[in-house]
C-alpha positions as a LaTeX table, in Angstrom:
\begin{tabular}{lrrr}
\hline
Residue & $x$ (\AA) & $y$ (\AA) & $z$ (\AA) \\
\hline
Met1 & $-16.87$ & 28.39 & 12.62 \\
Met2 & $-15.72$ & 26.38 & 15.61 \\
Ala3 & $-17.57$ & 23.47 & 17.17 \\
Tyr4 & $-16.95$ & 21.78 & 20.50 \\
Asp5 & $-16.08$ & 18.08 & 20.48 \\
Asn6 & $-17.10$ & 16.52 & 23.81 \\
Asp7 & $-15.02$ & 13.35 & 23.37 \\
Thr8 & $-11.64$ & 15.03 & 23.02 \\
Glu9 & $-12.59$ & 18.29 & 24.76 \\
Glu10 & $-10.94$ & 20.24 & 21.94 \\
His11 & $-12.24$ & 22.78 & 19.53 \\
Val12 & $-12.72$ & 21.26 & 16.08 \\
Glu13 & $-13.10$ & 23.16 & 12.83 \\
Glu14 & $-16.56$ & 22.74 & 11.31 \\
Ser15 & $-14.96$ & 21.72 & 8.01 \\
Asp16 & $-13.36$ & 18.81 & 9.86 \\
Leu17 & $-16.75$ & 17.75 & 11.17 \\
Asn18 & $-18.13$ & 17.80 & 7.61 \\
His19 & $-15.11$ & 15.83 & 6.35 \\
Asp20 & $-14.16$ & 18.69 & 3.99 \\
Asn21 & $-10.57$ & 18.46 & 5.18 \\
Val22 & $-9.64$ & 15.20 & 3.39 \\
Pro23 & $-5.91$ & 14.36 & 3.32 \\
Asp24 & $-4.03$ & 14.52 & 0.02 \\
Trp25 & $-2.67$ & 10.98 & 0.33 \\
Leu26 & $-4.60$ & 7.73 & 0.01 \\
Ile27 & $-2.56$ & 5.77 & 2.56 \\
Pro28 & $-0.61$ & 6.88 & 5.66 \\
Ser29 & 3.13 & 7.48 & 5.35 \\
Arg30 & 4.23 & 4.46 & 7.42 \\
Val31 & 1.92 & 2.12 & 5.51 \\
Tyr32 & 3.25 & 3.60 & 2.26 \\
Asp33 & 6.84 & 2.87 & 3.32 \\
Val34 & 6.05 & $-0.73$ & 4.30 \\
Leu35 & 4.06 & $-1.41$ & 1.12 \\
Lys36 & 6.83 & 0.12 & $-0.99$ \\
Trp37 & 9.38 & $-2.17$ & 0.64 \\
Val38 & 7.12 & $-5.20$ & 0.16 \\
Ala39 & 6.38 & $-4.33$ & $-3.49$ \\
Leu40 & 9.97 & $-3.55$ & $-4.45$ \\
Ile41 & 11.90 & $-6.10$ & $-2.38$ \\
Val42 & 9.82 & $-8.85$ & $-0.79$ \\
Phe43 & 7.46 & $-9.95$ & $-3.58$ \\
Pro44 & 10.12 & $-10.03$ & $-6.33$ \\
Ala45 & 12.59 & $-11.83$ & $-4.04$ \\
Leu46 & 10.02 & $-14.45$ & $-3.04$ \\
Ala47 & 8.91 & $-14.92$ & $-6.65$ \\
Thr48 & 12.51 & $-15.50$ & $-7.71$ \\
Leu49 & 13.14 & $-17.88$ & $-4.80$ \\
Val50 & 10.02 & $-19.94$ & $-5.51$ \\
Gly51 & 10.69 & $-19.93$ & $-9.26$ \\
Ala52 & 14.26 & $-21.13$ & $-8.72$ \\
Leu53 & 13.72 & $-23.71$ & $-5.98$ \\
Gly54 & 10.30 & $-25.06$ & $-7.02$ \\
Pro55 & 11.61 & $-27.19$ & $-9.91$ \\
Val56 & 14.50 & $-28.44$ & $-7.76$ \\
Trp57 & 11.99 & $-29.82$ & $-5.26$ \\
Gly58 & 9.68 & $-31.19$ & $-7.96$ \\
Phe59 & 7.03 & $-28.47$ & $-7.81$ \\
Thr60 & 7.44 & $-27.02$ & $-11.31$ \\
Gly61 & 3.78 & $-26.25$ & $-12.00$ \\
Leu62 & 2.99 & $-25.09$ & $-8.50$ \\
Ala63 & 6.16 & $-23.00$ & $-8.31$ \\
Ser64 & 5.27 & $-21.26$ & $-11.56$ \\
Ala65 & 1.77 & $-20.45$ & $-10.30$ \\
Ile66 & 3.08 & $-19.15$ & $-6.97$ \\
Ala67 & 5.79 & $-17.03$ & $-8.65$ \\
Thr68 & 3.23 & $-15.53$ & $-11.03$ \\
Thr69 & 0.90 & $-14.78$ & $-8.11$ \\
Leu70 & 3.71 & $-13.08$ & $-6.16$ \\
Asn71 & 4.65 & $-10.99$ & $-9.19$ \\
Ala72 & 1.00 & $-9.99$ & $-9.67$ \\
Leu73 & 0.74 & $-9.01$ & $-5.99$ \\
Gly74 & 3.91 & $-6.95$ & $-6.32$ \\
Leu75 & 2.52 & $-5.14$ & $-9.35$ \\
Phe76 & $-0.82$ & $-4.53$ & $-7.62$ \\
Thr77 & 0.92 & $-3.15$ & $-4.51$ \\
Gly78 & 3.10 & $-0.93$ & $-6.69$ \\
Val79 & 0.05 & 0.50 & $-8.43$ \\
Ile80 & $-1.61$ & 1.26 & $-5.07$ \\
Ile81 & 1.43 & 3.08 & $-3.69$ \\
Gly82 & 2.00 & 4.82 & $-7.02$ \\
Ala83 & $-1.59$ & 6.12 & $-7.04$ \\
Ser84 & $-1.12$ & 7.39 & $-3.51$ \\
Ala85 & 2.12 & 9.17 & $-4.46$ \\
Ile86 & 0.49 & 10.76 & $-7.52$ \\
Lys87 & $-2.48$ & 11.96 & $-5.45$ \\
Ala88 & $-0.17$ & 13.40 & $-2.79$ \\
Asn89 & 1.98 & 15.21 & $-5.37$ \\
Ala90 & $-1.09$ & 16.58 & $-7.17$ \\
Gly91 & $-2.30$ & 18.11 & $-3.91$ \\
Lys92 & 0.88 & 20.16 & $-3.43$ \\
\hline
\end{tabular}
């Protein structure tokens, strides 16, 4: 059944209006690509940089805490993008 959407002046499927047409992925493709790059490159590189330079500058304890936090953020981001990839592949 078709419904008329006044805002876009297009015909919209009724299933779309009822939100039955949910996408297979959890996050959009571009966001996925950025998060993947951040999780695989940025967080590990920053953690290594902070872990290596922190003691040189006298911030041993703080550097360790920051490096651990960055590694945890990288893992968390990886889990989010992994869950999205699994959901997208399960929908195919």
